[in-house]
C-alpha positions in Angstrom: -12.8 103.7 61.1 -10.8 105.6 58.8 -8.9 102.5 57.5 -12.3 100.6 56.4 -13.8 103.5 54.8 -10.3 103.7 53.1 -10.2 100.6 51.7 -14.5 100.4 50.6 -13.5 103.6 49.0 -10.3 101.5 47.5 -12.7 99.2 46.8 -15.1 101.2 45.6 -13.0 102.4 43.1 -10.5 99.1 42.2 -14.9 99.1 40.8 -15.6 102.0 38.7 -12.1 101.6 37.2 -13.6 97.5 36.0 -16.5 98.8 34.5 -14.9 101.5 32.3 -12.6 99.8 30.8 -15.1 97.0 30.5 -16.5 99.6 28.7 -13.8 100.8 26.5 -13.3 97.1 25.3 -16.6 97.0 24.1 -16.3 100.0 22.7 -13.4 98.9 20.4 -15.0 95.6 19.4 -18.2 97.4 18.2 -16.4 99.7 16.7 -13.8 97.5 14.5 -16.9 95.2 13.4 -18.3 98.6 12.4 -15.1 99.3 11.1 -15.3 96.2 8.5 -18.4 96.1 7.8 -17.8 99.7 6.5 -15.0 98.3 4.3 -17.0 95.3 3.1 -18.5 98.4 0.5 -15.4 99.8 0.4 -13.8 97.0 -1.8 -13.1 97.4 -5.1 -14.9 95.7 -7.6 -14.4 94.8 -10.9 -11.6 95.8 -12.7 -12.8 93.2 -15.7 -10.3 90.9 -17.3 -12.6 90.6 -19.8 -15.8 92.3 -21.7 -18.2 90.5 -24.0 -21.1 92.0 -26.2 -24.5 91.2 -27.6 -24.7 91.6 -30.9 -27.9 91.8 -33.0 -28.4 88.2 -33.7 -28.1 87.8 -29.8 -24.4 85.7 -30.1 -22.0 87.5 -27.3 -18.6 89.0 -29.3 -15.4 90.0 -27.3 -15.0 93.9 -27.5 -12.1 94.5 -29.0 -12.5 91.8 -31.0 
């Protein structure tokens, strides 16, 4: 009877470890997605190659010209 109980305990322990591992993997995936989403908002935007100013007559003039 003891051997059967040990095997049952072992099976339960293995099942529990599998659940914990699956939860950890899912948490990792969620964290990765969260990080990617956050990185989207931290992307540097700008560094304009050229800029323009609108003159009073409605024409665009390059800055510095």
